ZATI-706884 format. One record per residue: residue in one letter; y, z, x of N, C-alpha, C in turn. Coordinates in steps of 0.1 Angstrom, whole numbers, padded with zeros to 4 digits, always signed. Example, Ala and Ser with C-alpha at 12.3 -4.5 7.8 and 13.67 -1.06 7.14 Angstrom:
# ZATI-706884
A-0057+0078+0132-0045+0078+0123-0033+0078+0132;S-0022+0071+0128-0011+0071+0137+0000+0079+0129;
# end
This chain:
# ZATI-706884
M-0554+1443+0958-0546+1445+0944-0544+1433+0935;P-0544+1434+0923-0542+1424+0914-0526+1417+0915;E-0528+1405+0913-0515+1397+0912-0506+1402+0901;T-0493+1401+0902-0484+1405+0891-0487+1397+0879;V-0490+1383+0880-0492+1375+0868-0505+1380+0860;E-0514+1383+0868-0527+1389+0862-0523+1403+0855;L-0516+1412+0861-0512+1425+0855-0505+1423+0842;V-0495+1414+0844-0486+1411+0830-0495+1405+0818;R-0503+1395+0823-0512+1389+0813-0522+1398+0807;D-0528+1408+0816-0537+1415+0811-0532+1428+0803;H-0521+1431+0807-0516+1447+0802-0503+1444+0794;V-0493+1436+0799-0481+1435+0791-0481+1425+0780;V-0488+1415+0781-0489+1405+0768-0495+1412+0757;P-0507+1418+0758-0512+1424+0746-0503+1435+0741;A-0497+1441+0750-0487+1451+0742-0477+1446+0735;L-0471+1435+0742-0459+1428+0734-0465+1421+0720;T-0477+1418+0721-0484+1411+0709-0486+1422+0698;E-0492+1434+0703-0493+1444+0694-0481+1449+0688;R-0470+1449+0695-0457+1453+0688-0449+1443+0680;G-0454+1430+0680-0448+1420+0671-0439+1412+0680;V-0436+1414+0692-0428+1406+0698-0432+1392+0702;L-0445+1390+0704-0452+1377+0705-0463+1375+0695;R-0463+1364+0687-0474+1363+0678-0487+1360+0682;P-0498+1365+0675-0512+1364+0682-0517+1349+0681;S-0511+1341+0673-0516+1327+0672-0509+1318+0681;V-0499+1322+0689-0492+1313+0698-0497+1317+0712;P-0500+1306+0720-0505+1308+0734-0494+1313+0742;V-0496+1320+0752-0487+1326+0762-0488+1320+0776;E-0479+1315+0781-0480+1312+0796-0472+1324+0805;V-0479+1330+0814-0472+1339+0823-0471+1332+0836;R-0458+1335+0841-0456+1328+0854-0445+1337+0861;T-0444+1337+0874-0433+1343+0882-0422+1335+0882;A-0410+1342+0884-0397+1338+0885-0389+1344+0896;E-0382+1338+0903-0372+1343+0913-0361+1348+0904;A-0355+1360+0910-0342+1364+0905-0332+1355+0903;G-0326+1354+0892-0315+1343+0889-0320+1329+0887;E-0332+1327+0886-0336+1314+0885-0335+1311+0869;P-0329+1297+0867-0325+1294+0853-0337+1293+0845;T-0335+1294+0831-0344+1295+0821-0351+1279+0820;P-0363+1278+0822-0368+1264+0821-0369+1258+0806;A-0371+1247+0805-0372+1241+0792-0385+1248+0786;L-0385+1252+0773-0395+1258+0768-0407+1249+0763;P-0418+1252+0766-0429+1242+0762-0430+1245+0748;A-0433+1234+0741-0434+1234+0726-0447+1242+0722;G-0446+1251+0714-0458+1257+0709-0463+1268+0718;T-0457+1270+0728-0462+1281+0738-0454+1291+0742;A-0454+1304+0741-0444+1313+0745-0445+1314+0760;T-0435+1318+0766-0434+1320+0780-0430+1334+0784;V-0438+1342+0793-0434+1354+0798-0432+1351+0812;R-0419+1354+0818-0417+1352+0832-0414+1367+0839;T-0419+1368+0849-0417+1381+0856-0414+1379+0871;T-0406+1390+0876-0403+1389+0890-0415+1393+0898;A-0417+1391+0910-0428+1397+0918-0427+1411+0918;A-0439+1418+0919-0440+1433+0920-0438+1439+0932;R-0434+1449+0933-0432+1456+0944-0441+1469+0945;W-0451+1470+0952-0461+1481+0952-0455+1493+0961;A-0456+1504+0957-0451+1516+0965-0461+1527+0963;P-0463+1533+0974-0472+1546+0972-0466+1555+0964;S-0475+1563+0958-0470+1572+0947-0469+1586+0953;A-0460+1594+0948-0459+1608+0953-0470+1618+0946;Y-0476+1611+0936-0490+1618+0931-0500+1617+0939;S-0511+1626+0938-0522+1628+0945-0531+1615+0942;A-0542+1612+0951-0552+1603+0947-0561+1610+0935;D-0567+1597+0929-0575+1599+0918-0589+1607+0922;A-0598+1608+0913-0609+1617+0917-0618+1609+0927;S-0615+1595+0926-0624+1587+0936-0618+1587+0949;G-0606+1593+0951-0601+1593+0966-0591+1581+0967;V-0589+1572+0956-0580+1562+0957-0565+1567+0954;P-0558+1564+0965-0542+1569+0963-0537+1562+0950;A-0528+1571+0943-0519+1565+0933-0510+1554+0938;V-0507+1544+0930-0497+1534+0933-0488+1534+0921;H-0474+1531+0925-0464+1528+0915-0462+1511+0915;L-0460+1506+0905-0458+1491+0905-0445+1490+0898;H-0436+1484+0906-0422+1481+0901-0420+1465+0899;I-0419+1463+0887-0416+1448+0883-0401+1448+0878;A-0391+1442+0885-0376+1441+0883-0375+1438+0870;R-0380+1425+0863-0375+1421+0852-0389+1413+0846;I-0389+1415+0834-0400+1407+0826-0391+1400+0813;E-0392+1386+0813-0386+1380+0802-0394+1374+0794;V-0393+1375+0781-0402+1368+0771-0392+1358+0763;L-0399+1344+0764-0393+1333+0758-0401+1328+0747;P-0396+1325+0735-0402+1321+0725-0407+1306+0726;P-0416+1303+0719-0421+1289+0719-0411+1279+0718;G-0409+1267+0726-0399+1259+0723-0401+1251+0709;P-0392+1243+0707-0392+1238+0693-0404+1227+0694;A-0410+1225+0682-0420+1215+0682-0416+1202+0683;P-0424+1193+0688-0418+1180+0690-0415+1173+0678;A-0406+1164+0677-0401+1157+0666-0414+1149+0660;P-0416+1150+0646-0426+1142+0641-0425+1127+0645;A-0437+1121+0646-0436+1106+0649-0430+1098+0638;A-0423+1090+0640-0416+1081+0632-0427+1073+0622;P-0425+1073+0610-0435+1066+0602-0436+1051+0605;P-0449+1046+0604-0450+1032+0608-0439+1024+0601;S-0434+1016+0607-0424+1007+0601-0429+0996+0591;V-0423+0995+0579-0428+0986+0570-0428+0971+0576;R-0439+0965+0573-0441+0952+0579-0433+0943+0571;P-0424+0936+0579-0414+0926+0572-0422+0913+0568;G-0417+0908+0556-0422+0896+0550-0415+0885+0557;P-0418+0874+0552-0412+0861+0560-0397+0864+0560;R-0391+0860+0570-0376+0860+0570-0369+0850+0562;V-0359+0852+0556-0350+0843+0547-0339+0838+0556;D-0337+0826+0555-0326+0818+0560-0313+0820+0550;L-0307+0831+0550-0296+0832+0540-0287+0821+0539;D-0283+0816+0550-0274+0806+0550-0279+0793+0541;A-0292+0789+0545-0298+0778+0539-0300+0781+0523;Y-0302+0794+0520-0303+0797+0505-0291+0797+0498;L-0280+0801+0505-0268+0800+0498-0264+0785+0496;A-0267+0777+0507-0264+0763+0505-0271+0756+0494;R-0282+0761+0492-0292+0754+0481-0286+0760+0467;R-0284+0771+0466-0275+0777+0453-0263+0769+0450;D-0256+0768+0461-0242+0761+0459-0243+0747+0455;K-0253+0741+0460-0257+0727+0458-0261+0725+0442;E-0270+0735+0438-0275+0736+0425-0267+0738+0414;N-0257+0745+0417-0246+0750+0408-0234+0739+0407;H-0234+0732+0415-0223+0721+0415-0226+0706+0411;
# end
């Protein structure tokens, strides 16, 4: 049977994108989470879909035409987290300082010139 993450990535994420919950241009990371696990730091530029592990249960419905019995998939929780904030832009390169001026010497010269 497929893993829960695969099922969510292949079936739930496209449905969320189709309904406008997730933007098509944003990459999505699908991961499992334990119940009560705190929300992680959101990766910049990537949406996160967290899901609890699935519980597979036999179905009361009959098998399909191939004889494979029907199965119900129970996922307790799916959490959709928007992309984290974009990283702060890099600081502009600093202006290259010119030669340092000795302010005390300059003021002393000016004082001498003016007296």
